C-alpha positions in Angstrom: 6.3 -55.2 -20.4 6.0 -58.3 -18.3 4.0 -57.9 -15.1 5.9 -58.7 -11.9 4.6 -61.9 -10.3 4.2 -61.9 -6.5 6.6 -64.2 -4.8 4.0 -65.3 -2.2 0.2 -65.3 -2.2 -1.3 -62.2 -0.6 -4.7 -61.1 0.7 -5.9 -57.8 -0.8 -5.5 -54.9 1.6 -5.9 -51.1 1.4 -2.8 -49.1 2.1 -3.5 -46.1 4.3 -1.0 -43.7 5.8 -1.2 -45.6 9.1 -0.7 -49.0 7.5 -2.6 -51.6 5.6 -6.2 -52.4 6.5 -8.8 -55.0 5.4 -11.2 -53.7 2.7 -14.1 -54.4 5.1 -12.6 -51.9 7.5 -12.6 -48.9 5.1 -16.1 -47.7 5.6 -17.9 -44.8 3.8 -15.3 -43.2 1.5 -14.7 -40.0 -0.3 -12.8 -41.6 -3.3 -11.3 -38.4 -4.7 -10.4 -35.4 -2.7 -7.6 -33.1 -1.5 -6.8 -32.0 2.0 -3.6 -30.3 0.7 -2.9 -29.1 -2.8 -1.1 -26.2 -4.5 -0.6 -25.3 -8.1 0.7 -22.2 -9.9 -2.6 -22.2 -11.9 -4.6 -21.3 -8.8 -2.6 -18.7 -6.8 -4.2 -17.8 -3.5 -6.4 -20.9 -3.4 -3.9 -23.3 -1.9 -5.0 -25.9 0.6 -2.1 -25.8 3.0 -3.5 -25.4 6.5 -3.4 -28.5 8.8 -6.0 -27.0 11.1 -8.4 -26.5 8.2 -7.8 -30.0 7.1 -8.6 -31.2 10.6 -11.9 -29.4 10.6 -12.8 -30.8 7.2 -12.1 -34.3 8.3 -14.0 -33.9 11.6 -17.0 -32.6 9.7 -16.7 -35.6 7.3 -16.5 -38.0 10.2 -19.4 -36.4 12.0 -21.5 -37.1 8.9 -20.5 -40.7 8.9 -17.4 -40.6 6.7 -14.6 -43.1 7.5 -12.0 -42.8 4.7 -10.7 -40.2 2.3 -8.5 -40.8 -0.8 -6.2 -37.8 -1.5 -5.2 -37.6 -5.1 -2.5 -34.9 -4.6 0.8 -36.2 -6.0 4.3 -35.3 -5.0 5.3 -31.7 -5.9 1.9 -30.2 -5.4 2.0 -29.8 -1.6 0.4 -33.1 -0.6 1.0 -32.5 3.1 2.9 -35.7 3.7 4.2 -34.6 7.0 0.7 -34.1 8.4 -1.4 -37.0 7.0 -0.6 -39.6 9.7 -1.3 -37.1 12.5 -4.6 -36.0 10.9 -5.7 -39.6 10.5 -5.0 -40.4 14.2 -6.7 -37.2 15.4 -9.9 -37.6 13.4 -10.2 -41.4 13.1 -10.5 -41.1 9.3 -8.5 -43.5 7.1 -6.4 -41.5 4.7 -4.9 -42.8 1.4 -2.1 -40.8 -0.1 -1.0 -40.7 -3.7 2.3 -40.9 -5.5 2.5 -39.9 -9.1 2.8 -36.8 -11.3 0.2 -34.3 -12.6 0.3 -32.4 -15.9 3.7 -30.7 -16.5 2.1 -27.2 -16.2 1.3 -27.9 -12.5 5.0 -28.6 -11.8 6.5 -25.4 -13.2 10.1 -25.7 -14.4 10.4 -29.3 -13.2 7.8 -31.4 -14.9 9.2 -34.5 -13.1 9.0 -33.0 -9.6 11.2 -35.6 -7.9 14.1 -34.0 -9.8 14.8 -37.2 -11.6 14.7 -38.2 -15.3 11.5 -39.8 -16.7 13.4 -43.1 -16.7 13.6 -43.0 -12.9 10.0 -42.0 -12.2 8.8 -45.6 -11.8 11.4 -46.2 -9.1 10.3 -43.1 -7.3 6.6 -44.1 -7.4 7.5 -47.6 -6.1 9.5 -46.1 -3.3 6.5 -44.0 -2.2 4.3 -47.0 -2.3 6.6 -49.5 -0.5 9.1 -47.5 1.6 7.6 -44.2 2.5 6.7 -40.6 1.4 9.5 -38.0 1.4 9.0 -35.6 4.3 6.6 -38.0 6.2 7.2 -39.9 9.4 8.8 -43.3 8.8 6.5 -45.9 7.3 3.8 -43.5 5.9 3.3 -44.9 2.4 1.2 -44.0 -0.6 -1.8 -46.2 -1.5 -2.4 -45.3 -5.1 -0.7 -43.7 -8.2 -2.1 -40.5 -9.6 -1.5 -39.4 -13.2 -3.2 -37.0 -15.6 -4.5 -36.8 -19.1 -3.9 -33.6 -21.2 -6.5 -31.1 -22.5 -5.9 -32.2 -26.1 -3.6 -34.7 -27.7 -1.4 -36.6 -25.3 2.0 -34.9 -24.7 5.3 -36.8 -24.4 5.1 -36.0 -20.6 1.8 -37.7 -20.2 2.8 -40.8 -22.2 6.0 -41.2 -20.2 4.3 -40.7 -16.9 1.7 -43.3 -17.9 4.5 -45.8 -18.7 6.1 -45.1 -15.3 2.8 -45.5 -13.5 2.1 -48.8 -15.3 5.6 -50.1 -14.4 5.0 -49.1 -10.7 1.6 -50.8 -10.8 3.1 -54.1 -12.0 5.8 -53.9 -9.4 3.5 -53.2 -6.5 -0.1 -53.9 -7.4 -1.2 -50.3 -6.7 -4.3 -48.9 -8.5 -3.9 -46.0 -10.9 -6.1 -42.9 -10.7 -6.3 -40.7 -13.7 -7.2 -37.0 -13.9 -9.2 -36.5 -17.1 -9.8 -33.3 -19.1 -13.0 -32.5 -21.0 -10.9 -31.9 -24.1 -8.9 -35.1 -23.6 -9.5 -38.6 -24.7 -10.3 -41.2 -22.0 -10.3 -44.0 -24.6 -6.7 -43.2 -25.5 -5.7 -43.2 -21.9 -7.4 -46.5 -21.4 -5.9 -48.0 -24.5 -2.4 -46.9 -23.5 -2.6 -48.2 -20.0 -4.4 -51.4 -20.8 -3.3 -52.4 -24.3 0.2 -51.1 -24.4 1.2 -51.4 -20.8 -0.9 -54.3 -19.6 -2.7 -52.6 -16.7 -6.0 -54.5 -15.9 -9.0 -52.2 -16.4 -10.3 -52.8 -12.9 -7.0 -51.3 -11.5 -7.8 -48.0 -13.4 -9.9 -45.2 -11.8 -10.9 -42.5 -14.3 -11.7 -39.2 -12.6 -13.7 -36.2 -13.6 -16.3 -38.1 -15.6 -18.8 -35.2 -15.0 -16.7 -33.2 -17.5 -18.1 -35.3 -20.3 -21.7 -34.4 -21.0 -22.6 -37.2 -23.4 -23.9 -40.4 -22.0 -22.5 -43.1 -24.4 -18.8 -42.6 -23.3 -19.7 -43.3 -19.7 -21.5 -46.5 -20.5 -18.8 -47.6 -22.9 -16.0 -47.0 -20.4 -17.9 -48.7 -17.6 -18.4 -51.7 -19.9 -14.6 -52.0 -20.4 -14.3 -52.7 -16.7 -12.6 -49.5 -15.5 -13.9 -47.6 -12.4 -15.5 -44.2 -12.9 -15.1 -41.5 -10.3 -17.9 -38.9 -10.3 -16.1 -36.3 -8.3 -17.6 -32.9 -8.2 -20.1 -32.7 -5.3 -18.1 -30.3 -3.1 -19.8 -27.3 -4.8 -23.5 -27.0 -4.1 -25.6 -26.1 -7.1 -22.6 -26.4 -9.4 -23.6 -27.7 -12.8 -21.3 -30.7 -12.5 -22.8 -31.6 -9.1 -26.3 -31.7 -10.7 -24.9 -33.7 -13.7 -23.3 -36.2 -11.3 -26.7 -37.3 -10.1 -28.0 -37.7 -13.6 -24.9 -39.7 -14.6 -25.3 -42.0 -11.7 -29.0 -42.6 -12.6 -28.0 -43.4 -16.2 -25.2 -45.8 -15.3 -27.2 -47.5 -12.7 -29.9 -48.0 -15.3 -27.3 -49.5 -17.6 -26.2 -52.0 -15.0 -22.9 -50.3 -14.1 -23.5 -49.4 -10.4 -20.5 -51.6 -9.4 -18.1 -49.4 -11.4 -19.0 -46.1 -9.7 -17.1 -44.1 -7.1 -18.0 -40.8 -5.5 -15.7 -38.0 -4.5 -15.9 -34.3 -3.6 -12.6 -33.2 -5.3 -12.1 -30.1 -3.1 -9.2 -28.3 -4.8 -9.5 -24.7 -3.6 -10.1 -22.7 -0.5 -13.3 -21.4 -2.1 -14.6 -24.9 -2.7 -13.8 -25.9 0.9 -15.8 -23.0 2.2 -18.8 -23.9 0.0 -19.0 -27.6 0.8 -16.4 -30.3 1.1 -16.5 -34.0 1.5 -19.2 -34.0 4.2 -21.7 -33.1 1.4 -21.3 -36.6 -0.1 -23.1 -38.0 3.0 -25.3 -35.1 4.1 -26.6 -34.2 0.6 -25.8 -36.7 -2.2 -26.3 -39.9 -0.3 -29.8 -39.0 1.0 -30.8 -38.0 -2.5 -29.5 -41.3 -3.9 -31.3 -43.3 -1.2 -34.6 -41.5 -1.8 -34.4 -42.2 -5.5 -32.8 -45.7 -5.6 -33.1 -47.1 -2.1 -30.5 -47.4 0.7 -28.4 -50.1 -1.0 -27.0 -47.8 -3.7 -25.3 -45.2 -1.4 -23.7 -48.1 0.4 -22.4 -49.6 -2.8 -21.0 -46.3 -4.2 -19.5 -45.0 -1.0 -18.4 -48.2 0.8 -18.4 -51.4 -1.2 -17.0 -50.0 -4.5 -14.1 -48.0 -2.9 -13.2 -51.1 -0.9 -12.8 -53.0 -4.1 -11.2 -50.2 -6.1 -8.4 -49.4 -3.7 -7.5 -52.8 -2.4 -4.5 -54.4 -3.8 -2.4 -57.6 -3.6 0.6 -55.5 -2.4 4.0 -56.8 -3.4 7.5 -55.6 -3.2 9.6 -55.5 -6.4 
C-alpha cells in the first residue's frame, strides 16, 4: 500500500470534537477512557448517561484535567450526539474515535456500520474528515480504535487492521489498539508497520498492564510505538499497582517519552470507584514524589500532545 501524500504542507494539530487545536493547547490528558460505552459482554454496566458523563468531566477538570481521549468506536454507544455539548459545558477537550472493536462486541454485525469490510476504510475516513453519524455537523473523530484478539488473530481483526491502516494513510490519524493478555502485541505491530506501512509512532498500544513480564514493554517501546498504561480508574486494583511499577521500569530504561496514562473507565462500577480524576489526584502525585514533577507533566501533557497530533489531510 502506498501512503497518501499530502497535497500541501500542514502543521500538526489535534482533532477534538469542537475542532482542531494546537498540541500546546491540549493540557493534562487522560489518554484512554470512555464517557459512553456499551457491550453485550457487560450487561447492566453501560455508560450511557450524559449527566453522569458531565459529572465525571467536571471532577476531572477540577483536578486539573484538560483533555480526555475516548476510545469507544462506532457501534458501541460512543455518545456522538453528546460529545460536543459536554466539551463546551465542562471546558475539557474531547477526542472521539472511529474504528471497530472485536467482533464479539458488535453482536450479529461485526462491521457495525452495516458495510462490507472492503468499505470500512471509507467509513473511518468519513468519521475523521466529515463527521460522526448522529453528531452535530462538523463533529469529527480524532483517532482510529481497533482491537487485538485473545489468541491468534481472526480474519475480522486482520481486515479491520488493514482498513485502519488505509484510513491512517488517507488522513494522518493515529491508531489506538486494544490489546488482550492472551494476544500478541508483536504480531499487531508487525502487521500494521511491516505489512501496511504505519509508522510506529502513529500506533498507541493499550492495556499494557495486562502483560506482567517486563521485557515486552521495553522491547515495544524501543520499536518507537506509544504505550498506554490505562488502568488507574480502580483504586487498589492489581493493574493499577502494576502500572506504577511498569512506569518506573520504563523510565529507568529511558522510555519515558513513549508512555501515556489513561483511566479506561468501562463500567458503571469502575466510574463509582474512581474515574479519570484519579490520574491527577492519586497517580500524578505519586509519580512526582518518586521521580520529580517533570515526569507527570511528560506522561500527562507532553506525550499525549505528540501522540494525538497529526498532519491532517483529506484523501
